[in-house]
C-alpha positions as CSV (number, residue, x, y, z in Angstrom):
1,M,0.0,0.1,0.1
2,K,1.1,3.9,-0.8
3,D,0.9,5.9,2.2
4,L,0.3,8.9,0.1
5,E,-2.4,7.8,-2.0
6,E,-3.8,4.7,0.7
7,G,-2.7,6.1,3.7
8,S,-4.7,8.4,6.7
9,T,-1.7,10.7,7.1
10,L,-2.0,14.4,5.1
11,Q,0.7,14.8,2.8
12,I,-0.4,17.8,0.8
13,D,1.9,19.1,-2.4
14,F,1.2,23.1,-1.5
15,C,4.5,23.3,-3.9
16,K,3.2,21.3,-6.8
17,I,2.6,24.3,-8.8
18,G,5.8,25.8,-8.5
19,K,7.1,22.7,-9.6
20,I,5.4,22.7,-12.5
21,A,6.5,26.8,-13.3
22,D,9.8,25.4,-12.9
23,A,9.6,22.5,-15.2
24,C,6.6,23.6,-17.8
25,R,5.3,26.8,-18.4
26,D,2.6,25.9,-20.5
27,V,0.5,23.7,-18.4
28,I,-3.2,24.8,-17.1
29,P,-5.3,22.6,-14.8
30,V,-8.1,20.8,-15.7
31,A,-10.4,19.4,-13.7
32,V,-12.5,16.2,-14.7
33,Q,-16.1,15.8,-14.2
34,N,-17.6,12.5,-14.2
35,A,-20.7,13.7,-16.9
36,D,-23.2,10.6,-15.3
37,T,-22.4,11.4,-11.7
38,G,-21.1,14.8,-11.6
39,E,-18.5,13.5,-9.4
40,V,-15.4,15.5,-9.8
41,I,-12.3,12.5,-11.0
42,L,-9.3,14.1,-10.6
43,V,-7.7,17.5,-11.3
44,A,-4.8,17.3,-13.6
45,Y,-2.8,19.5,-15.9
46,S,-3.3,20.3,-20.0
47,N,-1.0,21.8,-22.7
48,E,-1.9,22.9,-26.2
49,L,-0.9,19.4,-27.1
50,A,-2.6,17.4,-24.8
51,F,-5.4,19.9,-25.5
52,N,-5.6,19.3,-29.2
53,E,-5.5,15.8,-29.0
54,S,-8.5,15.0,-26.2
55,V,-10.6,17.4,-29.0
56,K,-9.1,15.5,-31.8
57,T,-9.6,11.9,-30.3
58,R,-12.6,12.8,-27.8
59,T,-10.5,10.8,-25.5
60,L,-9.3,12.2,-21.9
61,V,-5.5,13.0,-23.0
62,L,-3.4,15.1,-20.6
63,W,-0.3,16.3,-20.0
64,S,1.7,14.5,-17.3
65,T,3.8,16.8,-15.8
66,S,6.1,14.1,-13.7
67,R,7.0,12.5,-16.8
68,N,6.7,15.3,-18.8
69,E,5.0,13.8,-21.6
70,L,1.3,13.1,-22.9
71,W,-0.8,11.5,-20.7
72,I,-3.7,9.4,-21.9
73,K,-5.7,8.8,-18.8
74,G,-6.4,4.9,-18.2
75,K,-4.2,3.6,-21.1
76,T,-2.1,1.2,-18.9
77,S,-5.0,0.3,-17.3
78,G,-7.7,-0.3,-20.3
79,E,-9.8,2.6,-18.4
80,T,-9.9,5.4,-20.7
81,F,-12.5,8.4,-21.2
82,E,-14.6,9.4,-23.5
83,L,-14.9,13.7,-23.7
84,L,-18.2,14.9,-23.9
85,G,-17.6,18.3,-23.8
86,A,-15.1,20.8,-23.1
87,Y,-15.6,24.1,-20.7
88,V,-13.0,27.2,-20.2
89,N,-13.1,29.4,-16.9
90,C,-13.6,33.1,-17.9
91,E,-9.9,34.3,-17.7
92,Q,-9.0,31.2,-20.4
93,N,-6.9,29.7,-17.9
94,S,-8.3,26.6,-16.7
95,L,-10.4,23.6,-17.8
96,L,-13.4,21.4,-17.0
97,Y,-13.5,18.6,-18.8
98,K,-16.9,16.0,-18.7
99,V,-16.0,12.8,-19.6
100,R,-17.5,9.1,-19.6
101,P,-15.4,6.0,-18.4
102,R,-15.5,3.7,-21.4
103,R,-15.5,0.6,-19.5
104,G,-16.5,1.8,-15.7
105,N,-13.4,2.1,-13.4
106,I,-12.1,5.5,-12.7
107,C,-9.1,5.4,-10.3
108,H,-6.4,3.3,-10.0
109,T,-7.2,2.6,-6.8
110,N,-10.2,0.7,-5.7
111,N,-12.5,0.6,-2.7
112,K,-12.2,-2.1,0.4
113,D,-14.6,-4.2,-1.8
114,G,-12.0,-4.2,-4.9
115,Q,-14.5,-1.5,-6.9
116,P,-13.8,1.0,-8.6
117,R,-13.3,4.9,-6.9
118,N,-13.2,8.5,-8.0
119,C,-9.9,10.4,-7.1
120,F,-11.4,12.1,-4.1
121,Y,-12.8,9.1,-1.7
122,R,-10.7,10.7,1.1
123,E,-12.3,13.6,3.6
124,V,-9.8,15.9,5.9
125,D,-10.5,15.3,9.0
126,I,-10.9,19.3,10.3
127,D,-10.2,18.4,13.9
128,T,-7.1,15.7,13.6
129,L,-5.9,16.5,10.1
130,E,-6.2,13.1,9.7
131,L,-7.7,11.5,6.3
132,K,-10.8,9.4,6.6
133,N,-11.2,6.9,3.5
134,L,-15.0,7.3,2.6
135,D,-14.8,3.2,1.4
136,P,-17.9,1.4,2.4
């Protein structure tokens, strides 16, 4: 089990934007929302190349800031996403993608019953700052 992804210790990376700015200035944040449930699946990044590829293929394509390459979400697992809509904010510096999972799974992590979930499956306890897993 990876503590960052599965543990109960809060480890927010407040330096992420700074790291991205140092490595690549040509990205913007993208909120990815399940079009059917309204759930926010994840927040990631896009650049012009990833945006154009998403629009052209109608598939969720992002920019991996850690690998510095195009990232077809779910390509390795086969859990890809159909791009249904793209929305830009008023300052045109962030995007919202509405997507539909092609096979049903969303995140590379699973709940206690082995079922897929979105990436926002833990709640911060505001009294203790511990993470609470929202799985059944």
